N, C-alpha and C positions, 0 to 999 in steps of 0.2 A: 855304359850299361852293357852287361855281358849277355850273350845270346842264350836263349833257352834251348840248349842243344841236347838231344836225347843221347847221352853218352853212358848212361848207367847200365852196366852189364848185369847188375842184380835187380834190375827193374822187375816189377810184377806184371800183371795183366796189362797189355798195351792199351793206352787210352790217348786220344789225340789232344788233350788239353795241357799236358804237363810233360816236361822233359825228364822228370824222375817220377816213376810210377809205382804206386803201392801194389802189393800182391793181390789185394782184394779187387773184386770185379766192379769197379765204378763204371758209370755209363754216361760220361759227358759227351756231348755232341760237338761236331766241328762248329766253330763260330758261324752264326747265320750270315755274317758279313764276308765270309771267305769268297774270294773270286779266283778260281783255279784256272791256270793255263796248263794244259796237259801236254806232256812231252811223250810223243809216240813216233818219233822220226823213223820213217821207212817201214813201220809196222802197224799203222792204223787200219784195222779191218775186223770183220766179224769174229775171227778166231785167233787173231794175233795180238790183240790189245785188251785183254780181259779187264784189267783194272780201269782203263779209260772208259771202256764200254759200259761197265756197271755204274760208274760214277755218273756218266751221261744219262743212263736209264733212270736211276733212282734219285739223283740230285742235280737235274739239269740246270736249275736256277743258280747253282754255284759254279758253273763252268762257262768261261768266257771264250775259250777257243782251244784248238788242238794243233800242235806243231807236227807236221809231216810234209816235207817238201814235195814228196811224190804226189800227194793228193791236194796240194794247195789250190785254193779257188773253189773247192767243193764245200759242202756242208756235212755235218754229222749224219743228217738224214740221207744224203746221197750215198754215204758209205755203209751205214748201219741199218738204215730203214727206220730209224728213230733218232731223236735228239734235235729235231727241228732245224733251225738255221744257225746253230752253233758253227762258226767258221773253222775251216782247216787252213792253217797258215804255213808259210814257207819257212819261217824262222822266228826266233824269240823277239827280234826287233819289231816285226809286225805285231806280235803279241803284246808288247809293252804298250802299244797305243790303246789297248783295251783296258788298261789299268788293273791288271791282275795283282792279287796280294800274295799268291803262293804258286809254286811250280809243283805239279804232281807228276811223278814218273809213272806213266800210264801203261807200262808193259810188265810182264812177269816172265822173262825168257827162261828157257831151260838152264838151270844152274843159278839163275837169279843174279847174274853179275852185271855191273854197270858198264855199258859200252863206252870205251875210252873216248870215242868221238863226241860223247854227250857232255863231257866235263866242261867244255867251254860254255855250253848253254847253261848249265847249272851255275857256273861261276858268274855268268852275266846276270842270272836271276838274283843271286845273292847280292851282287853289287847294286841292284836296283831295289833292295829291301824286301825281297820276296822270301817267304818261308819255303822250305823244301819238305815235301812229303814223299817218302819212298817205301816201297814194299819189296825191295830187292834183298837177296841174301847178303850182298855186299852192303854193309852199313855205311851210309854216306857220312855219318857223324864220326866214323873212324878214320876218314880221310883227313890227314893233318891239314893240308892246304885249304880244303873246303870248310873244315871245322873252324880253323883260325879266321878265315874270311867272314864266316857267319858270326863269330863272336865280335869281330870288329864292327860289323854292320848292325849288330843287335837283332838278328833274325833267328828263327828256330829251325832246327833240322829234326824231323820226326821219322824215325826208322820203325815202320809199322811191324816189321818182322822180328824185331829184337825180343827174344823170349825171356821169361823169368828164370832165375837161377834156383829158386826155392821150391820147385815143383816136386811133388811126392811121387813115389812109385804107386800105381793104382792098386787099390785093395777092395774094390767092389762096394765102396761107400755110397755109390749112386742108388744102391738097393733101398736106402732109407728114405728117399724122397717120395713125396706124394704125387708130384707132377708127372704127367705122361710125357715120356721122352721119345721123340721121333727123330731118326737119323736119315739123312738123304745119302744114298749110296749110288754108285754108277758103274756102267760098263767100261768107262774110260775116264781119263782126265779131261778137263775143259769141256764138259758135256752138259752142264747146267745145274749142278747140285746146289750151288749157292743161290742162283736165280730162282730155282724151284722153291727153296726154303723161304726166301723173301716173299714170293708170290703167295705161298701158303700162309705165312705169317699175316699178311694183309687180309686174306680171306677169312682166316680163323678169328682175327681180331674183330672184323666186321660182324661176326656172329656172336659177339659178346664174350669171347674167351680172353683170359689173360695169357698172352703169348710172349715168350722170350726167344730171341734168335741168338744162338751161341756161335759167334763167328770164330772160325778156325783157320782162316786165311787172311792175307793182307787186305784183300778187297772187301771182304765182309767186315773186317775191323774198321776200315775207312768209312764204309756206308753206315754201319750201325753204331759205331762209337766205342766199341770195346771188344775184347776177345784175346786169343792167343794163336799166333801163327804156328801151328803144330809141326809144319815141315821144317821149322828152324829149331826144333827141340831135340835134344839128345835122345836117341832111340828108347832108352830105358824109361824115359819120362813122358813119352807121347800119350800113353794111356792115362797117366796121372794128370796131364794137362787137360785132357777131355773130361776126366772125372771132376777136376776143379771147376771147369766151365759149367758143367751140368749142375753141380751143387750150388754154385753161386746164382745161376740163372733161375733155378727152381725156387729160390726164396720168395720171389715176387711173381710167379707165373703158375698157371695150371697146366700149360703145355710148353715144353721146351723143344724147339726145333734146332737140331745140331747140324751145322753145315758140314757135309761130307767132303773128303779130299781123296784124290787118286782113284785107284781101282785095285781090287784084290788080285786081279790077273795082270796088272801092269808090272813088267819086269824091273822097273826102277822105283816105283812109288807104292808098292803094295804094303810095305811096312807101316807107312803112315795110316793107310786105310784100316788095317787090322788093329792098330793101336787105338784109333777112334772108335771102332766097333766095341772093343773090349773095355775101353775106358768109359765110354758114355753109357754102356749097357742099355741100349734102347728097348723100349717096350714094343716098338714097331719101326719098320723101315719103309722108305719110298724109293723105288728103283728109278734111276734117271738114265735115259738112253737117247741116242740119235739114230733114227731108223736107217739113214743112209751110210752110217759108218760100219765098215766090215772088218776092220782090224784096229789094234791099238795104235794110236797116233805115233808116227815115226818108228813103229815096230811092226812092219807088215807081216812078219813071220808069226805074230800072235793074232790069230783070227778070233773074232768075237763069237762066242758060242751062242746058241739060242737063248733068248731072254729067260725062258722057263728054267734052263740049266743054271743061269746066273742067280736067279732067285733062290733056287734050291741050295746053291753053294753058300750064299750069304746067310740063309737061315741055319744051315749046318754049322757055320763058323761061330755062331753065338749061342746055339741051342743049349749047350751044357753049362753056360753061365746064366743065361736068362732067355727063355724062348721069346723070339721077336719075329713075328711074321712080316713079310713084305705085304703091305695092304693096298698099294696103289702104284701106278707107273706114271712118271712125268717124262714127256718127250720134248726133244729139241728138234723142231721141223723147219728151222729157218731157211734151209736150202731146198725145200720141196715146194711144189705148187700147192695151192690150197686143196685141190682135189686129191693129190697124192698124200698130203698130210692127213687129211681126214680118213683116207683109205688105210694109212699106216696105223692110225689110232684104232680103227675097227679091227684090224688084223691082230694087233697086240692085245686088245681086250679079249679077242677070241682065243688067242694062244695061252694067255695067262689067267683068264677069268677074273681080272682085276680092273677096277676103275682106271681109266687112262685118258690123259689129255696133254696138250701142250699148254701149260698154264700162262704163258706169255702171249702166245698167238691167239688162243681161244679161251673160253671160259675156264678158270681154274676150279670150278665147282666140283667136278668129279673127284679130284684128289682132296680138296678141302673137306668135302662131305665125308670121305672115307676116314680121314683123321678125326673129324668131329665125332663121327659115329663110334669109332674105336675108343676114343677118349671117354665118351659118356657111358659106354658099355663097361669099360674098365672101372670107372668111378662107382657105378652101381654095384659091381661085383665086390669092390673094396668095402662099400657100405654094408653089404650083406655079411661079409666076413667079420666086420667090426661088431655088428649086432649080435652075432653068435657067440662072441667071446664073453 
């Protein structure tokens, strides 16, 4: 039996069920029987293992353990403040005793390359019949040694970041959809744009809305079951990727929440951010921010401007294509005391005049209500325009 290895360079929207993926946006979920052992050696922490952390937060039932020899003996809750008693292990040999069915590479380092020292762990996982799930820019299925071993062992390699080749250049086709499109944007990378969108999705769904999450990064794709990793797309087609995601998501939804990436003031990743803004053509945006952050991560020379300035900048960038106000602020206050976090929320509400909360730590209702209110107002206006025709 040959392995189901994701080797197709012309695959379409990435989905976790198949090695060869059609360009249409299907939404298969990961098998309910998946038992992930997460590889985060030397980097398991609140800000350094985004993929691992999000999988633990949103699908803890599928995680059997995390490999990080520095933290061995602790639990996910000890390190992250959530995740319960999921154990942190010294190596894969300890992990094998927990009967995992797949190895998930739980980091997304700058450049997205596979650390050379991890190859032995991946090889050992394949030898033990475990599928490999990776969101790195380096495609594991392109590694001849690992690919051949996977084929011999009959296991699958899933490269979540492998993009389609048939993406269009964006042309404003999102203007035709009836759904309300909301994009999360942020002051910096790794600041909570995906988490905010997922929290808002759950809150809006609980209010009776049909909501779609458009995943644009490897972690969102893993959690939600579909999407396109836009930071792996050739620059000319980033907006086209966003456009395709919105068009497909809007078919079965009244509200589409587009996962934002990067920051328009990031010296390395602003191109992805702008492509998402212009491709998704949002009706509204939610600004994501970490109150304690004062400069762009790893770029201390880029100071973060006042949030009101960032809001104005984002609205200006899309104004001539489709006016899209920032209607709420989502904060990441994990590193603040509860008192300081609540004070930061009040201060930002006062500065911006917008509903503000930390949707993970506190009630997400202020942001959820802002989107719900905007959506219903927009639909009423659309109905009035239709009646006048």
